[in-house]
C-alpha positions as CSV (number, residue, x, y, z in Angstrom):
1,M,2.9,-65.6,-114.8
2,T,2.2,-69.3,-114.5
3,A,4.5,-71.4,-116.6
4,E,4.3,-75.2,-117.2
5,K,7.5,-77.2,-117.6
6,Y,8.3,-80.9,-118.0
7,V,11.3,-82.1,-116.1
8,Q,13.2,-85.2,-117.1
9,S,14.0,-87.6,-114.2
10,D,15.7,-90.7,-115.4
11,D,13.4,-92.0,-118.2
12,V,10.3,-90.2,-117.0
13,K,9.0,-86.7,-117.8
14,L,7.4,-85.0,-114.8
15,W,4.8,-82.2,-115.1
16,T,5.5,-79.1,-113.1
17,T,4.2,-75.5,-113.0
18,S,5.7,-72.4,-111.6
19,D,4.1,-69.2,-110.4
20,G,5.2,-66.2,-108.4
21,N,8.5,-64.6,-107.3
22,G,10.8,-64.9,-104.3
23,L,12.4,-67.8,-102.5
24,P,11.2,-71.1,-104.1
25,L,8.7,-73.4,-102.6
26,L,7.9,-76.9,-103.8
27,L,4.3,-78.0,-103.0
28,C,3.6,-81.8,-103.1
29,N,0.0,-82.9,-103.3
30,G,-1.5,-85.8,-101.4
31,G,-2.3,-89.4,-102.3
32,P,-0.2,-91.3,-103.1
33,G,-1.5,-91.6,-106.6
34,L,-3.4,-88.3,-107.0
35,C,-2.9,-85.4,-109.4
36,D,-2.1,-81.9,-108.4
37,Y,-5.0,-80.0,-106.7
38,L,-3.1,-77.3,-104.8
39,G,-3.5,-74.3,-107.1
40,D,-5.6,-72.5,-104.5
41,V,-3.0,-73.1,-101.8
42,A,-0.2,-71.9,-104.1
43,A,-2.1,-68.7,-104.8
44,M,-2.0,-67.9,-101.1
45,V,1.8,-67.2,-101.1
46,S,2.8,-66.8,-104.8
47,D,3.2,-63.0,-104.2
48,I,6.0,-63.7,-101.7
49,T,7.6,-66.9,-103.0
50,Q,8.0,-68.8,-106.3
51,V,5.7,-71.8,-106.0
52,I,6.5,-74.9,-107.9
53,R,3.7,-77.5,-108.1
54,W,4.2,-80.9,-109.7
55,E,2.6,-84.3,-110.3
56,Q,4.4,-87.4,-109.0
57,R,5.3,-90.0,-111.6
58,G,2.3,-92.0,-112.7
59,C,-0.1,-89.2,-111.7
60,G,-2.0,-86.6,-113.8
61,R,0.2,-85.3,-116.6
62,S,3.5,-87.0,-115.5
63,E,4.6,-90.1,-117.2
64,S,4.4,-93.5,-115.6
65,S,7.0,-96.1,-114.8
66,Q,6.9,-99.8,-113.9
67,T,7.7,-99.3,-110.2
68,Y,7.2,-96.6,-107.6
69,S,9.2,-96.0,-104.5
70,I,9.9,-93.3,-101.9
71,E,13.6,-93.3,-103.0
72,Q,12.6,-92.6,-106.6
73,T,10.1,-89.9,-105.6
74,L,12.7,-88.1,-103.6
75,D,15.1,-88.4,-106.6
76,D,12.3,-86.9,-108.8
77,M,12.1,-83.9,-106.4
78,E,15.8,-83.4,-106.6
79,A,15.6,-83.5,-110.4
80,I,13.0,-80.7,-110.3
81,R,15.2,-78.6,-108.0
82,K,18.2,-79.0,-110.4
83,A,16.1,-78.3,-113.5
84,Y,14.9,-75.0,-112.0
85,G,18.4,-74.2,-110.8
86,F,17.5,-73.7,-107.1
87,E,20.3,-74.1,-104.6
88,K,17.8,-74.2,-101.7
89,W,14.0,-74.1,-101.4
90,F,11.1,-74.6,-99.1
91,V,9.4,-78.0,-99.4
92,G,5.8,-78.4,-98.4
93,G,2.7,-80.3,-99.1
94,H,-0.7,-81.6,-98.1
95,S,-1.5,-84.9,-96.5
96,W,0.8,-87.6,-98.1
97,G,2.6,-84.6,-99.8
98,A,3.4,-83.3,-96.3
99,D,4.9,-86.7,-95.4
100,L,6.9,-86.6,-98.6
101,A,8.2,-83.1,-97.9
102,L,9.4,-84.2,-94.5
103,M,11.1,-87.2,-96.0
104,Y,12.9,-85.0,-98.5
105,A,14.1,-82.7,-95.7
106,L,15.5,-85.8,-93.9
107,E,17.3,-86.9,-97.0
108,Y,18.5,-83.5,-98.2
109,P,18.5,-81.1,-95.2
110,E,21.2,-78.9,-96.8
111,R,18.8,-78.1,-99.6
112,V,15.8,-77.1,-97.4
113,I,15.1,-73.6,-96.1
114,G,12.1,-74.8,-94.2
115,G,9.2,-77.2,-94.4
116,I,5.4,-76.6,-94.5
117,C,3.3,-79.6,-93.6
118,I,-0.4,-79.1,-94.1
119,A,-2.6,-81.9,-92.6
120,G,0.3,-84.3,-92.6
121,G,3.8,-85.2,-91.6
122,R,3.3,-88.4,-89.6
123,M,5.8,-91.1,-89.4
124,N,4.0,-94.1,-87.9
125,N,1.6,-96.9,-88.9
126,D,-0.4,-97.2,-85.7
127,R,-3.4,-99.5,-85.7
128,E,-5.5,-97.2,-83.4
129,W,-4.7,-94.3,-85.7
130,H,-6.0,-96.3,-88.7
131,N,-9.1,-97.4,-86.8
132,A,-10.0,-93.8,-85.9
133,Y,-9.4,-92.8,-89.5
134,K,-11.7,-95.5,-90.8
135,K,-14.4,-94.6,-88.4
136,G,-14.1,-90.9,-89.4
137,K,-14.4,-91.8,-93.1
138,E,-17.9,-93.1,-92.4
139,K,-19.0,-89.6,-91.6
140,G,-17.4,-88.2,-94.8
141,E,-15.3,-85.1,-95.4
142,L,-14.8,-82.3,-97.9
143,Q,-12.7,-83.4,-100.9
144,P,-10.8,-81.3,-103.5
145,K,-11.7,-81.6,-107.1
146,Y,-9.3,-83.9,-109.1
147,A,-8.8,-83.2,-112.8
148,Y,-7.4,-86.6,-113.4
149,P,-8.3,-90.0,-112.0
150,P,-6.2,-91.6,-109.2
151,N,-3.5,-94.2,-110.0
152,D,-4.2,-97.1,-107.8
153,E,-0.9,-98.8,-108.6
154,V,1.0,-95.8,-107.4
155,N,-1.0,-95.8,-104.3
156,K,-0.5,-99.5,-103.6
157,Q,3.3,-99.5,-104.2
158,L,4.1,-96.2,-102.3
159,N,1.9,-97.1,-99.3
160,A,3.7,-100.5,-99.1
161,D,7.1,-98.7,-99.3
162,R,6.0,-96.2,-96.7
163,K,5.4,-99.1,-94.2
164,R,9.0,-100.2,-94.9
165,Y,10.3,-96.6,-94.6
166,I,8.8,-95.9,-91.1
167,Q,10.4,-99.1,-89.8
168,E,13.9,-97.9,-90.4
169,P,15.7,-98.2,-87.0
170,F,17.2,-94.7,-87.0
171,L,14.2,-92.8,-88.4
172,L,13.1,-91.1,-85.2
173,Q,16.7,-90.3,-84.2
174,D,17.1,-88.7,-87.6
175,V,13.9,-86.7,-87.1
176,S,15.2,-85.5,-83.7
177,N,18.4,-84.4,-85.3
178,L,16.9,-82.5,-88.2
179,D,18.0,-78.9,-87.9
180,V,15.4,-77.5,-90.3
181,P,12.4,-75.3,-89.3
182,V,9.1,-77.1,-90.1
183,V,5.6,-75.8,-89.4
184,F,2.8,-78.3,-89.1
185,I,-0.7,-76.9,-89.8
186,Y,-3.6,-79.2,-88.9
187,G,-7.4,-78.9,-88.6
188,D,-8.9,-80.0,-85.4
189,E,-11.8,-81.6,-87.2
190,D,-9.6,-83.7,-89.5
191,I,-10.7,-87.3,-89.3
192,R,-7.1,-88.3,-89.2
193,P,-6.0,-88.2,-85.6
194,A,-3.6,-85.3,-84.9
195,W,-1.4,-86.9,-82.3
196,A,0.7,-88.7,-84.9
197,V,1.7,-85.4,-86.4
198,E,2.0,-83.6,-83.1
199,Q,4.6,-86.2,-82.0
200,I,6.8,-85.4,-84.9
201,A,6.4,-81.7,-84.6
202,Y,7.5,-81.8,-81.0
203,L,10.3,-84.2,-81.7
204,L,11.9,-81.9,-84.3
205,P,14.3,-79.3,-82.8
206,K,12.6,-76.6,-84.8
207,G,9.2,-78.0,-85.2
208,D,6.1,-75.8,-84.8
209,Y,2.5,-77.3,-84.5
210,R,-0.4,-75.0,-85.2
211,E,-4.0,-76.2,-85.1
212,I,-6.9,-74.5,-86.9
213,G,-10.2,-74.8,-85.1
214,G,-13.1,-76.2,-87.1
215,A,-11.0,-77.1,-90.1
216,Q,-11.1,-80.5,-91.8
217,H,-8.4,-82.2,-93.9
218,A,-8.6,-79.9,-96.9
219,I,-8.1,-76.8,-94.7
220,W,-8.2,-74.2,-97.5
221,M,-11.8,-75.2,-98.5
222,T,-13.3,-73.8,-95.3
223,H,-10.5,-71.9,-93.6
224,H,-8.8,-70.2,-96.4
225,F,-7.6,-67.1,-94.5
226,A,-6.4,-69.0,-91.5
227,L,-4.2,-71.3,-93.6
228,R,-3.0,-68.4,-95.7
229,A,-2.0,-66.5,-92.5
230,A,-0.1,-69.4,-91.1
231,M,1.8,-70.1,-94.3
232,R,2.7,-66.5,-94.8
233,K,3.9,-66.0,-91.3
234,F,6.2,-68.9,-91.6
235,I,7.6,-67.9,-95.0
236,K,8.0,-64.2,-94.1
237,Q,10.4,-64.9,-91.3
238,F,12.9,-66.2,-93.9
239,T,12.1,-63.7,-96.7
240,A,12.6,-60.8,-94.2
241,A,16.0,-62.1,-93.3
242,T,17.1,-62.0,-97.0
243,V,16.2,-58.3,-97.5
């Protein structure tokens, strides 16, 4: 049964919810600055894993703070892991949430069974990438429904911190040395160019890039079964090993 739980991280309470049984999986939603919208994605695998969803500080039902940073967000994820008593877990997410999951794996590789990056996982700030994205936005794309309004300040601060993060001199070396299996699932009609994610997938020693034909950014909205199959195939290789 689904169970809500507020987790204390420093002076902020973070909204989380848990559903399912098995090895744990933390799902991070996109943004930055958006509330959780991944209930349908969690339901695809909650019969084979315990899915934890959460809302980042300042978003949805989680409390706000004065400042927002990648370092603090990773600390928040660690606070959730400790609050639930998990030694290791899968980390995954959609869009910015996929980027965040990869950052967490780089920071805490010993805590990660594997990563699931849906429509995200890039580590660059290329001008041509942004130009293609802006051009694609003019055509429009399917959007999930958001129960709470976005937090523009969270978006502003975390996007600025992301630019700093990807300029770290040893970042790509750290990616190339990350000994954690990560699957990248991307739609070939996503208006965000895929090459930035493909580069990271092939740089990782245990990276796996899978593209779903005809899918946009919110893959589950039109290609539910294809995304479900890709996620379950990845998770089951680990759950089978524990039997």
